[in-house]
C-alpha positions as CSV (number, residue, x, y, z in Angstrom):
1,M,-29.4,107.8,54.8
2,V,-29.6,104.0,55.4
3,S,-27.2,101.8,53.5
4,T,-27.0,98.1,53.1
5,V,-24.5,95.7,51.5
6,I,-25.7,92.9,49.4
7,R,-24.0,90.2,47.3
8,C,-25.1,90.3,43.6
9,I,-24.4,87.5,41.2
10,V,-21.3,85.5,41.9
11,F,-18.5,87.7,43.2
12,V,-19.7,91.2,42.4
13,L,-20.3,93.1,45.6
14,F,-22.6,96.2,45.6
15,R,-23.3,98.9,48.2
16,C,-26.9,100.2,47.8
17,V,-28.5,103.4,49.2
18,H,-31.8,105.2,48.6
19,H,-30.8,108.4,46.9
20,P,-33.1,111.5,46.7
21,R,-31.7,112.5,43.3
22,C,-32.8,109.2,41.9
23,H,-36.4,109.6,43.1
24,N,-35.5,107.7,46.2
25,L,-34.9,104.5,44.2
26,P,-32.1,102.1,45.3
27,V,-28.7,103.1,43.9
28,C,-26.1,100.4,43.8
29,Y,-22.3,100.7,43.4
30,P,-19.6,98.1,43.2
31,V,-17.9,98.3,46.5
32,P,-14.3,98.9,45.3
33,S,-15.4,102.0,43.3
34,F,-18.8,103.1,44.8
35,N,-18.1,106.8,44.5
36,R,-19.9,107.1,41.1
37,Q,-23.5,108.3,41.0
38,L,-25.7,105.8,39.0
39,C,-29.4,105.7,38.9
40,P,-30.6,102.2,37.8
41,L,-33.2,100.4,39.8
42,I,-30.3,98.0,40.5
43,A,-27.3,97.1,38.4
44,T,-27.1,93.4,37.8
45,M,-24.4,91.6,35.8
46,N,-23.5,88.0,35.0
47,S,-20.3,87.0,33.2
48,T,-21.5,83.5,32.3
49,T,-24.8,84.0,30.4
50,T,-24.9,84.6,26.7
51,S,-28.4,86.0,26.4
52,T,-28.6,88.9,24.0
53,I,-32.0,90.1,24.9
54,P,-31.9,93.4,27.0
55,I,-34.2,93.4,30.0
56,T,-34.7,96.3,32.3
57,T,-36.1,94.6,35.3
58,A,-34.2,95.0,38.6
59,T,-33.4,91.4,39.3
60,T,-32.6,90.0,35.8
61,P,-28.9,89.5,35.2
62,T,-26.9,90.2,32.0
63,T,-28.4,93.7,31.5
64,T,-27.2,97.1,32.7
65,T,-29.6,100.0,32.4
66,R,-29.6,103.6,33.5
67,A,-32.8,105.4,34.7
68,T,-33.5,108.4,32.4
69,Q,-33.7,111.9,33.9
70,Q,-35.5,114.6,31.9
71,P,-33.3,117.4,30.7
72,D,-34.1,120.9,31.7
73,G,-35.4,122.3,28.3
74,Q,-34.2,121.2,24.9
75,Y,-30.5,120.9,25.6
76,V,-28.1,118.0,25.6
77,Q,-28.0,115.8,28.7
78,T,-24.7,114.1,29.3
79,M,-25.4,110.8,31.0
80,P,-23.2,109.3,33.8
81,P,-20.7,106.8,32.4
82,L,-21.9,103.2,32.1
83,D,-19.9,100.0,32.6
84,A,-21.0,96.5,31.7
85,C,-19.4,93.1,31.9
86,T,-18.5,91.1,28.8
87,A,-21.1,88.5,27.8
88,S,-23.9,90.8,28.9
89,S,-26.2,93.3,27.2
90,V,-26.5,97.0,27.9
91,S,-29.2,99.5,27.2
92,L,-28.6,103.2,26.6
93,R,-31.7,105.2,27.2
94,C,-32.9,108.8,26.5
95,P,-36.1,110.7,27.0
96,N,-38.6,111.1,24.2
97,N,-37.5,113.5,21.4
98,Y,-33.8,112.7,22.2
99,V,-31.4,110.2,20.7
100,V,-28.3,108.5,22.0
101,V,-24.9,109.7,20.7
102,V,-22.0,107.8,22.1
103,S,-19.0,110.2,22.8
104,R,-16.5,107.6,24.1
105,A,-16.4,103.8,24.5
106,F,-13.5,101.5,25.3
107,Y,-12.8,97.9,26.4
108,G,-11.1,97.4,29.8
109,V,-9.2,94.7,31.5
110,A,-10.0,94.9,35.2
111,Q,-7.1,94.6,37.7
112,I,-9.4,92.9,40.2
113,Q,-10.9,89.6,38.9
114,G,-14.6,89.7,38.6
115,L,-15.0,93.5,38.6
116,C,-16.8,95.1,35.6
117,S,-16.2,98.8,36.2
118,Y,-13.5,101.1,35.0
119,S,-10.5,102.0,37.2
120,P,-7.7,104.4,36.1
121,S,-5.1,101.6,36.5
122,D,-6.9,99.4,34.0
123,C,-5.5,98.7,30.6
124,I,-8.1,100.0,28.0
125,A,-8.6,99.9,24.2
126,D,-10.9,102.0,22.1
127,S,-14.2,100.3,21.2
128,M,-16.1,103.1,19.3
129,S,-16.2,101.1,16.1
130,T,-18.2,98.4,17.8
131,V,-20.9,100.7,19.2
132,A,-23.7,101.1,16.7
133,C,-26.5,103.4,17.8
134,N,-27.7,104.8,14.4
135,S,-31.5,105.0,14.8
136,D,-33.8,107.6,16.3
137,S,-35.0,105.2,19.0
138,I,-34.8,106.5,22.6
139,Q,-33.1,103.3,23.5
140,C,-30.0,101.7,22.0
141,N,-29.3,98.0,22.9
142,L,-25.8,96.6,22.7
143,Y,-24.3,93.2,23.4
144,V,-20.9,93.3,25.0
145,T,-18.6,90.6,23.6
146,K,-15.3,89.4,25.0
147,K,-12.4,90.7,22.9
148,K,-8.6,89.9,22.9
149,L,-6.8,93.2,23.2
150,P,-3.3,93.5,21.6
151,Q,-2.9,96.8,23.4
152,C,-3.2,94.9,26.7
153,N,-0.7,92.1,26.0
154,D,-3.4,90.0,24.4
155,Q,-5.5,89.9,27.5
156,F,-9.3,89.5,27.1
157,S,-11.5,92.4,27.9
158,S,-13.6,92.1,31.1
159,Y,-16.0,95.0,30.6
160,V,-16.9,97.9,28.3
161,H,-17.1,101.5,29.4
162,I,-19.5,103.8,27.6
163,E,-20.0,107.6,27.8
164,Y,-23.0,109.0,25.9
165,D,-25.2,112.1,25.5
166,C,-28.9,112.5,24.9
167,V,-29.3,114.9,22.0
168,P,-32.5,116.7,20.9
169,I,-33.8,115.8,17.5
170,S,-36.2,118.7,17.1
171,M,-36.9,122.2,18.6
172,D,-40.2,123.5,20.0
173,D,-39.1,126.9,18.7
174,S,-38.9,126.6,14.9
175,T,-36.6,129.7,14.7
176,K,-33.9,127.5,16.2
177,E,-34.0,125.0,13.3
178,Y,-31.8,125.9,10.3
179,N,-31.4,124.7,6.7
180,V,-27.7,124.1,5.9
181,C,-28.4,125.0,2.2
182,Q,-30.5,128.1,2.8
183,Q,-29.8,130.7,0.1
184,N,-28.6,134.1,1.3
185,S,-28.3,132.7,4.8
186,T,-27.1,134.8,7.6
187,E,-24.7,133.8,10.4
188,I,-26.3,131.8,13.1
189,T,-26.1,133.5,16.5
190,S,-28.5,131.4,18.6
191,D,-27.2,129.7,21.7
192,H,-28.5,126.3,20.6
193,G,-30.4,124.8,17.7
194,I,-30.5,122.1,15.0
195,I,-29.1,122.3,11.4
196,R,-30.6,120.0,8.8
197,S,-30.0,119.2,5.2
198,P,-32.8,120.1,2.7
199,G,-35.8,117.7,2.8
200,Y,-34.4,115.8,5.8
201,P,-35.3,113.0,6.5
202,T,-37.9,111.9,3.9
203,Q,-36.5,113.7,0.8
204,F,-32.9,113.6,-0.3
205,P,-32.0,116.1,-3.1
206,I,-28.4,116.3,-4.3
207,T,-26.7,119.7,-3.9
208,T,-25.8,121.8,-7.0
209,S,-22.9,123.3,-5.1
210,E,-21.4,122.9,-1.6
211,C,-23.7,124.4,1.1
212,L,-22.3,126.5,3.9
213,R,-23.6,127.8,7.2
214,S,-21.6,129.6,9.9
215,I,-22.1,129.8,13.6
216,R,-20.9,132.8,15.6
217,V,-19.4,132.1,19.0
218,P,-19.0,134.9,21.7
219,H,-15.4,135.4,22.8
220,D,-16.0,134.0,26.3
221,K,-17.9,130.9,25.0
222,T,-17.2,127.8,23.1
223,I,-19.4,125.5,21.0
224,R,-20.4,121.9,21.4
225,L,-21.5,120.1,18.3
226,W,-23.2,116.7,17.7
227,L,-23.8,115.0,14.4
228,S,-27.0,113.4,15.6
229,D,-27.8,111.7,12.2
230,L,-25.9,111.3,9.0
231,Y,-26.9,108.9,6.1
232,I,-25.3,109.8,2.8
233,S,-23.0,108.0,0.3
234,S,-19.6,106.8,1.5
235,L,-18.3,105.7,-1.9
236,S,-15.8,108.5,-2.5
237,I,-12.3,108.3,-1.0
238,N,-11.8,110.4,2.1
239,C,-15.5,111.6,1.7
240,V,-14.5,114.0,-1.0
241,S,-17.7,114.3,-3.0
242,D,-20.4,113.5,-0.4
243,H,-19.7,114.8,3.1
244,V,-20.5,117.0,6.0
245,T,-17.5,119.0,7.1
246,V,-16.9,121.1,10.2
247,V,-14.1,123.7,10.1
248,D,-12.6,125.5,13.1
249,S,-9.2,127.2,13.6
250,V,-7.4,124.0,14.6
251,Q,-8.9,121.1,12.7
252,T,-11.2,120.1,9.9
253,Y,-13.6,117.2,10.6
254,R,-15.2,115.4,7.6
255,N,-17.8,112.6,7.7
256,C,-19.8,110.6,5.2
257,G,-21.8,107.4,5.1
258,T,-23.7,106.5,8.3
259,K,-22.5,108.3,11.4
260,R,-23.4,109.8,14.8
261,Y,-20.6,111.7,16.3
262,A,-19.9,114.0,19.3
263,Y,-17.3,116.6,18.2
264,P,-14.7,117.8,20.7
265,Y,-14.8,121.4,22.0
266,L,-14.2,123.6,19.0
267,C,-12.0,126.7,19.3
268,S,-12.9,129.3,16.7
269,S,-15.1,132.3,17.2
270,T,-16.8,131.2,13.9
271,I,-17.5,127.6,13.0
272,L,-18.2,126.6,9.4
273,I,-20.4,123.7,8.4
274,Q,-20.1,122.5,4.8
275,Y,-22.4,120.0,3.2
276,S,-22.3,118.4,-0.2
277,V,-24.0,115.3,-1.8
278,Q,-23.6,114.1,-5.4
279,I,-24.9,110.6,-5.2
280,Q,-28.7,110.0,-5.0
281,S,-30.5,107.1,-3.3
282,S,-34.0,106.6,-2.0
283,I,-32.6,105.2,1.2
284,Y,-30.5,108.2,2.2
285,R,-31.7,110.7,4.7
286,G,-29.1,113.5,4.7
287,M,-27.8,115.1,7.8
288,R,-29.0,116.5,11.2
289,M,-26.7,118.4,13.6
290,Y,-27.3,119.9,17.0
291,F,-25.2,122.7,18.6
292,E,-24.9,124.5,21.9
293,I,-23.0,127.5,22.9
294,V,-21.5,127.0,26.4
295,D,-19.1,128.7,28.8
296,R,-15.5,128.3,27.7
297,P,-13.5,125.9,29.9
298,T,-10.5,127.4,31.7
299,N,-8.1,124.8,30.3
300,D,-9.4,124.5,26.7
301,N,-5.9,125.1,25.1
302,C,-7.4,127.0,22.2
303,A,-4.5,129.1,20.9
304,N,-6.2,130.4,17.8
305,S,-9.7,131.0,19.0
306,N,-10.0,134.4,17.4
307,E,-8.7,133.3,13.9
308,T,-11.1,134.1,11.0
309,I,-12.1,130.9,9.3
310,T,-13.0,130.6,5.6
311,P,-13.8,127.5,3.6
312,A,-10.6,127.8,1.6
313,L,-8.6,127.7,4.9
314,A,-9.9,124.2,5.6
315,I,-7.1,122.6,3.4
316,K,-4.4,124.2,5.7
317,H,-5.7,122.3,8.7
318,K,-5.4,118.7,9.7
319,L,-8.2,116.7,8.1
320,L,-9.8,114.2,10.5
321,I,-12.2,111.6,9.3
322,P,-13.6,110.0,12.6
C-alpha cells in the first residue's frame, strides 16, 4: 500500500492512502489521529470561509462528505463518525430508500490548534438540538457554526462531531411492515421491520383510543429502534395527548412534534409501542419507526430484561422526553 503526505488548507495535515474497502479511492486522515477509517474522495476543511453551500467535489474547501456504501439488505447501516471544522458545511449521505438519523452530535474544543477532529482529551458539549435532519432526502446538509461553550470555560468550539445511521424507510417484503393501530394485532416476532401509523404519510386520522403494538425479543437478543419520522402535534405538555411512546423494563421514552431519534439499546424481552393523536392537521404525517433484533451485547447492564411489561407499568418508570 503506497502512502503519501500532503498539506491541505492552512495547517491541517493529512495522510492519504488508496484503500481497497473504499473502492481504491484515496482515503485521507488528519495526521495526529489517522487511525479512523473514512471514505471520502478527500476531506477538505477551511476555517475561514463562510460559504453555506455544500459541495462534494474533492478539492473544494468548507465541505466534509462521506462516500456512501450500500448496506447488505434492508438493515440499518451505522456510518463512521464524521468531524467538521466550524465555519464549514457538512453533508450526511445515505443510499436510496434510506434516511439519515443522527444518533449523537457534539461540539468539541480541540487541544491542538487547527485540528478539526475529536480526541478523547477534548472538552465537548452536546449539539443534538442544532442538528436538523427531518426530511426523507438521502442527504442532509448542515452548516457548522462556532459556538461559545459554557461547559468548556466559555471557549469557542473548533469542530462538530456527528454519528449517524442510514435507516430504511420501506421494506421489499410487505409482511415486515406493520400498522401500529391494527385491530386484533398479534405480537411482532420478525427480526426487523417498519411500524407506521394509519395512513402514513399522506393521510392523518386521529386515534379513537391509544394504539398499541408489542415486539417480542428472544432472550439472547436485544432490540434497536429508530424513530425515522415523526410529525404530529407538540401542543400538549409532556406530549400527553399526542405522542409515540416506547416502554421497556427500565425506561419510558415519549416523543411528539417533529422528531427523528435513535433509541438506546432496550432491555425488555417485550417492547411496547404506544401511539395516540388527538389534534388534526393537514400538514401532519404521523409516525414511522424501524426496528432490528440484534445479538445482545455482553456489557448491556440490563438487570430486568425478563420483566413483563404492560402499558400501565409505564408510569412506574422514568419518563424521558428526548
